[in-house]
N, C-alpha and C positions, 0 to 999 in steps of 0.2 A: 504493500500500500504506500501511496505517496501522500503524506500528510502535511508537510511544511516546506513547499518549494519557495525559492526566492523569486519575488515578483516585483518588477519595476515598470514604470510607464515608458512607452516608446512611441515613435511616430515615423511613418514612411509613406511617401506619396500623398501627403496631406491627410493620412488616415491614422487616428490614434488607436493604439492597441496596448496590450500588456505583454511584456516579455517574461515568460516563466522559465526559470532555470532550476535544475536539480542534478544531484549526483546520480548518474544512471544506476550504478550498482550491479550492472550486468557483468558476469564473469563466466567464461567457458568452464566446464567442469574440470577438476584436476585430472590430468592425464590426457585431455583432449588435444589432438594435434592442432598446432597453431595458437594455443592458448597464450603463451608468453609474447609472441609477436603481436597478437591482437591487443593485449593489455598494455603493450608499450606505447600505444597511440594515445597520448595523454589528453589531447583536446577532445577526442571522441568519448571520453568518460563523462563529460558534462552534457546533459540533454537540454535542448532548447525547444520552446513551444511559443508560437505567436497566438495570443488569445484575444478574442473579442467577446465580451459578455455584457449583458444588460445588468443594471444595478438593482432591479426590483423584480421580485417574484420568480418562481421556477420557470425555466424555459427549456425547450429541446436543444440538444447539442448536435453539431455536425463535426466529425473528425475529418480533416482534409489532409490527404497524404500526397505530397508533391512528387514530381518526376525526377529523373536522373539529371544531374548537373544543377538542380535547383537548391532550395534550402535557405534562401534569403527573403526578408520581408518584401523587397521590391520585385521579386519574381513570384513568390507564393501567393501573396494577397490578391494581386490582379488575376492570376490564373484561375482562382476559385471564385472570383467576383465576391470577395469577402464583404465589401461594404454593402452590396445589394442584399446578400443573404442576411446580414446582420441587421441593417436598418429597415429595409423594405419588408423582409419576410420574418423578422423578429427572432431569429435564432441566435444562440451563442455558438461561437466557432473556436475550435482548437486546431492549430496547424503545427503538428510536431515536425521537427527537423530529423530526417532519417540519418542513421549513422554515416559518418565520413562525408557529410554534406554541410554546406554553409559554414557556420562557426565551428563545426566539428571536423572540418576537412583536415586530412593529413598530407595531401599532396598539393600540387600547384593549383589544380582545379577542383571545384566542388564535385564530390563523388568518386575521385580517384581511389582505386582500391576496392570499390564495392563489387564491381563485376569486371575486373581487369586481368583475369587469368589465374589468380591464386584462388581456387574455388573453395578452399576451406575458409578463407576470409569472407567469401560470399555467404557461406553457411552461418558464420558468426554474425555477419551484418544483419541477416534476416532474423536470427534469433534475438539479437539485441533490439532490432526494430519492434518486434512483437512485445518484448519485455518492456520497452520504454512506453509504447503506446498504451499498453494495458495498465501501466502505472498511472499514466495521464487519465485514463478512464476511471481508475479508482479515486483519483482526486476529484474528478467531476461528480462522481456519485456521492462523495462526502459533502459537496456543496448543496446539492438538491437532487430530487428524484426524477428529473425529466428524462425522456427517451434519448438515446444516443444513436445516430446513424453515422455511416462512414462513406466517404467519396474519395477515390484516388485516381490519379492520372499517370499513365505509362508505368514507370516503376512503382508509383504509388498505387496503381491499379492492382499490380501483383500483391503488394502488401495489404491492400484492402481485401483481396480474395483470401489471403492467408488469415487475416484478422477475423473474417466472417466464419472461419472454421473453428475459431477459439472463443468467440464472444457472441452473446445473444444481442445482436444489433437490431435497431429498428428498421434499418435498410442497409444495403450494400450497393453502391454505385461504382461500377468499374468502367473507367474511361480509357480507351485505347490501351488496354492492359498488356504488358509483357507477361508471358506465362512460361517461357522456356529459355532460361539463361544459356543453356548449352547450345541450343539452336541459334541464338543471337550471336554467340561467340564465334561459332563456325561460319555464320553468314557474314558477319561484319569484320571479323578479325583480319589482320594483315595476312595474306596468303603465305608469305615466307615463314611467318611465325607459326601459323597453323601446321604447315608441312614439317617444320622443325619439331614441333611438339609431338606430332604423330610419329616422326622418325624416332623420337625418344621414348615412344610407347604410350603416349597419352591418347587414349581412345575416347571418342565422343560418348559412347554408351557408358563407359566407366565414370566419366564426369557427371553424366545425367543421374547415375545411381547415387553418387556422393551428394548431389544437390537435392535428391528426392526427399531428404529428411526435412527440408524447408520448402516444400512445394505444395501448392493448393491442390494438386492432383493426388497427393497422398492422403488427403483428408476429405471429409464431407462437410459441406456448409451447414452451420447451425441456423442460419437465417432462412426463414421459409421461402419457398420458390417465388411466391407473389411479391416478395420484398427484395428480390434480386434484380438488378438492372445493369445493362451493359450497352456501350456504344463503341463503334470501331469504324475505321476508314477502309474503303474499298481499295484505294491506291496508296496504302501505307507502305513505305519502303524501309521504315525503321523496325516496326513490329509487323511481321507478315500476317495477313488476315487469317491464315490457317491457325496461328497461335490462339487468336481470340475464338475462332470456331471450336477448337478442341476444348477450351475451358467452358464454352457455352454448352457443349454436349455434356461435359462432366457435371455441369450445374443443372442438368435436366431442362435445357433449352428455355431459360427465362426470357422475359421481354428484352429485345435488343434492337438498336437502331444502327443500321449500316448507312453511313453517309458517303456521298461522292466527293472524296477529298483525300488529303494527305494526313500525316500524323498529327499535326498541330493546327489544322484548319477547322476544327470542330465548332469553333465559336461562330463561324459564318453559316452554319447549317441549322435552321430553325428546329428541325426534328430533334436535335440533340438537346437544345434548351428546353423543349417541351417535355422530353423524357425526364430530365433532371427535376423539373418543376413537378411533374406527375409523381415522381418517386418521393419527393419531400411531402407532398400533400397526402398521398396514399399511406405514408408512414406516420402521418400526423406530426411531422416536424414543422409544418407550416400550414396555413389555411389558404 
């Protein structure tokens, strides 16, 4: 449980919010491969959350999980239309920063090391992401008893899918979700590096088996089918449509919107906005 985080006022893009910080407390188990390397990343041990909450009465909450290379207020708040959800639709929002992103980054760029070839680090990153987000949810539940939904984009969609298998959410909205890190690595990785890895005996199926311990395909969602929502792009060249299709099948074919566009053009497609609004209303997160 997260009972006493440090909270201070913050502002970005003319939007006031609260910056919540706490010691993550996540540690791989003794004897787990990569434990010492993971714990050596000091900045990643502090968790950060951008929070927008109303001062009066219980309100529903929406957990918003950002995409790869994000994790800063100036990227995350606009991506999720935080001001609109908060002021127009009356919700409280919590936007956790995923491990190795934003102020938690360990490399030159936000996200370096999350899915960069050391697949045990990816396992620890996903485990810590779930640990941190569930601690944030425990803090929310201590404040008031409103329902909590989750909405994720790209890498955040993957994490929302995983969270939906661990928590009883009011709804789970998966936007352009990545679902198979192994497939993405072999699709987007440098060909010379891939050939070298294969020459050294690194096989894609073995990597997929390692990552299966932190995969939404290894679990069943706790969120009812009628509260599962997805949207994806027909012409997505970053997350292949078949990745979304496979999770859609695993999730028993919930409501999905396929839009004619690329990975990040969903804002210009009215069907996506309607899906999100319907999800929030049907889950009683807004009216």
